[in-house]
N, C-alpha and C positions, 0 to 999 in steps of 0.2 A: 453149284458153278451157273450164271445167269447161260441161255444160251442165245444169239443175236443172229436174228434173220436180217436180209435185205433186201426190201421191197422197189421193184424196179419200175413198177405199172399201174396204169388204174385200176385193173382188173382186181388184182391182188391187193389192194390199196381199200377199195371197194369193200372186199370182206371183213375189213376191218370196223364196218362200221357200227357197229354196236359197241363193240369194246374203246375206240374212241375218247365219246364223250366220257363215259364212265369214270375212264382213266385220268382227264381233263380236271374232271369233279372231286378226284380222291388226290389231286395235287396239289401243290402249296398255291397256288395264283389260279384259277377256277377264272375266268374270263372269258368272252365275243372272243376274240381273236385265235387262240387255241383250236374253239371247235373244228371238228372236223368240215363241216358244212361251208365256215369261212373259208378255209382251208382251198377245201375240196374245188369250188368257187373260182378263188385266186389263179389254183392251178387250170383251168378250162380258158379262161382267160387272160392270164398272162405268162405261163407255161411254154407258149412255144419260141424252140430253141432252149432248151433247158434239158437235165437229167435229172428225173425224182429220184432223188435216195432218202427213203426212207428207212429207217432202223429200227427195231420191237427187237424191246429185252423182254425172252419165257424163264420162270421157275415153272417148268416143268408148260402145262399150260394156261400159269395165271398171271396174264399180263403185266409187268413189271415198270416199262417205260417203253416210252418213241420218242424216236427221236425226226422230226418232221423236215428233211432237209432236199434240199434238190442243191444242181451243181452248175454256174454261172458264169458261163466263160466271159472276163472280160479284156479287154483289147490295149487300153491305155493309162496308168503308161508305157505297163506291157501286158503280152497276154499271159493272165493267170487264169487258173480253172479256180472259181474260188466255192466253199461251201457256207451254205446260208440255207437260212430258216426258211422253208413255208411261208409264203405272205409277206418278205420282207424288205419288197419291194413295189413298187407303184403306188399300193393305195395305202401308206400311212399305216400300217399294224403296230400295234400297240404291246407291251407286257409280253413280249414271245418269250420263247425257252423251251431246252427239255421237257416231257410230260412225263412226270413220274408220279409214282404212286407213296404220299410221305413215311417215310421212316427210311427210303429205300435208297438214298440219294446217291451215299456213296457207294453200292455197290450197282448202281445204275448206268451210275456217269463214267465206272472203271471201268465196264462193259463195253461200255462202246464207244471209250477213245483205246480201247488195247484195239476194238474192230478200226475205229479211225485211220490208227498210225498204223496198221498189219494187213489186213484185211483189202482196205480201201489204199493203204498208202500212196497208191501209184497214181490214182486216182485225180488227188486233189493238187494241189498249189499253195492255197490260204483258205483256215477260216475266217469269214467275215459273221460272226453272231450279233445283229445287233437288234438294241432297243428291248436290252433284258433288265428287270423290274431289279431295281439299287438293293433291295433287304431281300430281292431272293434268297432264301438258303441253296437252293441248287447252282446259283453264281459262287460262291468262297467255295463248295464243293469241287465244282471244276478247276478254279485258279490252284486249288490243293491237290489236286489231282496233275494236274498237268504239272507243277512243282516238283512233286514225286518223281516225277517223268524227267524232268531236266527240258522240260521244251518250252521255249518261248512265248509268254503272249504279254499284247499292250493290252491294255483297260483306255478305255478314250470316254469322256465322259457325255452321253447321248441326250434325248429330250427331257424336258422337265416340263412336267403337268402339273395343275396347281388342280384342287379340290375341293370342295366345300363335305364339311361334314355337317349332316341334321340331324336335328333331334329329333323329337315324337310326338310336335307339337309346332304349332304354325306362330301363332304368340309367344313360346320357348323361341324357336328363331327369331324374330322380329324384334325379341327384348336382348337379344343378343349380341345385335349390329349396331355401330355405333351413332348414331341421334343425324349424326350429318347421313348415314345409309339409309337409316330408318326415313327420313325426310324425301330422300330424294327414291324412293320404292314408293313410296305413297304415293310420292305425286306425279311419276310417272303412271302410274296405277290410276290414278282417279283421273286422267287424261282419257281412260279408256271407258272406264265407271259412269264419267258423264256422258256418251253418248250413245245413243241409240244404235240398234243394228250390229253390234260386239260378239262375234260368236269365238268360244274357244273349244279346241277341238282336237282329242286325241283318240288317235286314229287303232279302233277295236278290231275292226273288220273291213274283209276285202273293198266293199264300197268305199268309207271312210279311207282308208287305204290308196286305193288308188286319186282318190279327189287329193289327197292330204300331199302325197308323194309327186304327183303330177306339179306341186304348189312350189315344193320345197327344189325342185330340179328349175323351176320356172326361175324360181325368186333367187338363186344361190347364182345361175348364170346372167344372169339381169344385173345384179348384184356389181360382180366382176367385170360383166361390160359394157357400166359406168366409167369405170377405174379404165374403161380401155386393154382388158385383159380376157378373154376365154376364161370360161368355171370350169369346174372342175367335170361337171357332170357335160362340155361341150366334147370330152375325151368320149368313143364310143364306147371303147372296153371298159373305163371305168363307169359309166353310165349299165349298160351290161351286167357287169357284177356287183353293183351293190343295189341294184335291181332286184337282181336273182338273191343276194342274199339278206336285204328287204322282207319281200315276199316270205322268206321261208323261217326268217328270225317271226313274224307278224304269227306263222302256223303255229309257232312252239312256243309263245308270249312271252319273246323276248326283244323286240321290236319296240322302239320308244318313237312314236311319230308325231308331231303337234303344229295345226294351224293356227293365227290367230287371223281373223276379218274385221272389216269394216265393211259397211254396206253390202255385202257377199265379195271382196274382192282382197285374196290374201295379202297379207301387212310383211306379215313374219311369218317362219315356218321352221322345227327345230327337229333331227336326224339322229337317231342315238340307240345304243341297247342294252336292255337292262340283263344283269345276271346276280343273282342270289339279290343280296339289299343293295345293290351298284348301279346306278346308272351311268355310262360310257358316251357324253357328248362326242358326236362324230362329229358333225358339221351345220350350219345353218345358212338360212336364208332371208335376207329381207329386202324392202322396195324402196331403190333409192330416189326413190319421187315422192317417200313419205317419211324422212328421215328427223322435219323437226319434233315426231310424235314420237321417238324412237321408241318403234314394236321392235324393233331384237330384243332391248328389255324388257318392254310388256308383257314379250311371251315369256322371255326367262324367269318372270318371277312368277308368274302363272303356272311353270313346270317346277318352279321347287315346289310354292305349295301342294302341287299333285305332288309329288314326290314325297311330301311329307304328309300327306292323306294314306298312301300307298307304300307306304314303310320302307321308303327308300332311305340309309341312312347316308351312303356317299354320291356325290355329284361329279364324276370326274371330268372333266374339260378336255382332257387331252393335252397332248403336243401344241404349242403356239406359245409366247411368251407376252398376248391382250394382253394390255390392262383392265380390260373388263373383266378377264378370268384373274387376276392378283387385286380387285377390288374387293369383290365379291370370296373367295379361296379363305380359308381357315387353314389349309396346309399345301407341303408340296411332296409328290411323289417321280423320283430321279430316276432314269434308267440309264445305261451303259452299253457300249460299243466294248465285243472283244476280239481284237485281232489274232489266228493263230499263224503263223507259218510255219509250212512242214518242216521236220527236223530232217532237212537233205543240203548239202550245203551252197549250189549252187543254187536253189531257193533261198536258202537265208541271205546269199547277200544278195541280191534283188530285193529283196522282200524290208531289206534294210536300207537299199538304194530310193525306192519305192519310197519307204517311209519318210526318208528325208527329203527328197523331192517334194510329197505333200503337205511334210512340214513347212519350209523354206516359203512354200507357195500362197501357202495359208497364213504365213508371218509377212508377207508382201503386199497381201490383200490385205490383211491390220495393219498396216503400215500408210495403207496409200488413201485407205479411207480415214486415220487419223492425218494427212496430209489436208487431205479435202476439205476438211470441218476445220483447220487452222485457215484453211487460206480463208475459207469463204467466214471467218469469223473473224478477220485480220483486219483491221481499219485504213479507209483508203483502197 
C-alpha cells in the first residue's frame, strides 16, 4: 500500500528538488510545464493568497507519484474552495497533470483520491483540473477511478494545440509542403536573404540571452500597444516569472530564444522551451512598423530550419487557434478540463446550480454573438 504525504510549505517542497524532475521524466508526458522550476517560480510570483497542497505517494522510500496541487478560493458566483494544479492560472501552462511513474497510474491515482476524499475531504468544494492532455493515460485512469467511487465529474473540452511534425532533413520538409506553401516560404525568406545586415541569432549564452530577451519583451509589448492593448510583459509579475524561468531554462539547456535583426534592429523574436525532441513555442513578438516584410514568418521559418538541424521532431505552437498555426501544422493535440464536485449533498447542489449558471451564460453569449453577426450582415 502506498503512503501518501501532504506537503503544505515551501521548505518541505524544496526537499523534493532532486526527485521531482526525475519523476517528470519517468512519467507519460515529460514537458517543461511540469518541471519543478516552472511550478516553483509560479508559486513564488502568483501563490499569494493560495494554500499549497502537494501530495506525494511512496512505496517505501521510492517516490511513485506527486499531485502538484493548491487550493484557490473563488468568490463568484459562489464562494468555492477549488483544488487546482500548480501553474494552472495566469501564465497559460500547458499539458498539466499528476506526476506518476509509468505503469503505476492505477495504484497512485487511487491513493491520491483516497486521500483527497477522506483526509482532505473537508478542505475543498470542487476540483478544477485544467489543461490535461486528452491522450494522457492518467486521464482515463482518473475517470475510471471516479466512476468506481460513484463520484461525479464533468469533462469539458479545453485548449487545442497545433503541432508541426518535422522530418530529419530540411529538404524533406520543403518537399512535403504544398507548392503554394513552399513558394510562400521561399518568397518571404528571399526578402531577407537578398538584404545586407540581416542577423538570425539563437541565444546560447548569457550575453545573447540578455539581448534577445530584451528584444522579445519590447517587441511583444509594442505589437500589442499598436493594437491598443497592453502586452503580457507589461504585467510585472508575468515579466518577473518568465525572466526567472527563462534564465533557469537557459542554464539547463531547455531555453529556445531567438531574434531576427535588420541593420542591427530586432524585427521579430521567439521564445519557447525544448524538452527531448519537442520545442514548445510560448511567445512571439514582432515590430509593428515592419509588417510588410513579414518578419514573424521569416523568423519562424528560420527557427523550423534550426529545429530540424538540431534534431527536433515536433514543434508545438501551444494554445491559440491562429491561422498561421493551422497553415503550417501537421496535426492537433487537444487538452481537456475536469471538474469534480465534492461528494457532499450541499456542495453537489451548489455545483449543479453553478454549472447551470455558467452553461446558460455561455449559451446567451453565443446567441448574442450570432445575433450581432446577423444584424451586421443583414442588407439595409
